[in-house]
N, C-alpha and C positions, 0 to 999 in steps of 0.2 A: 741342590744337586751337588754331590761331591765328586772330585776327580778320583779315578781308580788308582792313580799313581800315589796318592797320599793316604790311602787307607791303612790303618794300623794292622789290619788282618793280613796284609801281604807279608809273607815270610821274608826275612832279611836276605836270605840267599837269592831268592828270585829278584828282589829289588836291586841287589848288587849286580846280578847278571844283566838285568835290563839297563841299568845305568852304564855298565861297562860296554855293552853292545851299542849304546847310543853314541859312543865316541866315533869321531870321523876316522881315526886311524884304524879302529877295529872294523869298521864298515869297508874301508879300502882293502884291508887284508882279506876279508871274506870275499869281496868281489874278485880280488886277484886269485884266490884259491879256486873260485868257481870258473874263472877263465882258464886257469891251468888244467882243471879237470876236463872241461870241454875240449881244450886243445889236445889233451892226451887221448881222449876217445876218438877224435877225428884223425889224429896222426896214426894211432894204432890200427885203424882200418885201412891204412895205405898199404901198398904192396912193396914195401921197402924192407931190407934185411934188418935194420935197426929199429923198426917201428915198435917192437915189443918193449923196448926200454922207455917209451914215452910215459908209461904208467908210474915209473919211478919218480918222476919230477913232482907230481902233486903229493905223493907220499912223503918225500923229503921236505916239501914246502910246509907240510902240516905236522912234521915230527916235533916232539917225541910222542905225542898222543896217538898219532896215526900208526905207530908201530904196533898197536894192538892187532893189526892185520896179521901179525905172525901167529896169533893164537885163535883167530876166527876161523870158521869152517872155510874150506876151499871152494869158493863160489865168486863169480864176478861181482855180484851185488855187494859182497863184503868189502870190496875196494871202495865203493861209494860210501858205505857206512863208516869205514875207518877214516877216509879223507874228510868226510863231513864232520865226524866227531872231533878229529884232530883240529880242523879249522875252527870249529866252535870253541873248543877249549883254549886254543891259542888266541882267538879274537877276544875272549873274555879277559885273558891275562894282559893282552895289549891295551884293552880299554881300561882295565884296572890300573895299569901303570900310568897311562895317560892322565887318568883322573887324579892319581896320587901326585904326579908331577905338576898338574895344573893347580891343585890345592896347595901344594908346598907344605913345608913344616914350619911351625912358628919357632923362632929362635935359631934357625939354621943358617943365619947370615954370619959373616966373619966377626970374630970377637977381637977386641983389641983395645 
């Protein structure tokens, strides 16, 4: 029985995304974005004058990909789509960077 992670039929892009999201830093970022989104929903239900600005925080936390919100249809669910997409894109980039830093480059030490 073979492991599904090592099959050659898995496209390289999906394998890269899976490896990037396996990073602890990427998972912490996704959890933080989820907490911010829940916080924004709870605070925006409050009866305070500045409660409507709470939705800006998760959008900025997931920028620049979440700025797709500017071109999506005007509906409340599109905020969740934009923040989710932005968080996913940024988490993949964070995981990819963490993986690249962990792996290092050969010959990148000081020369002398």
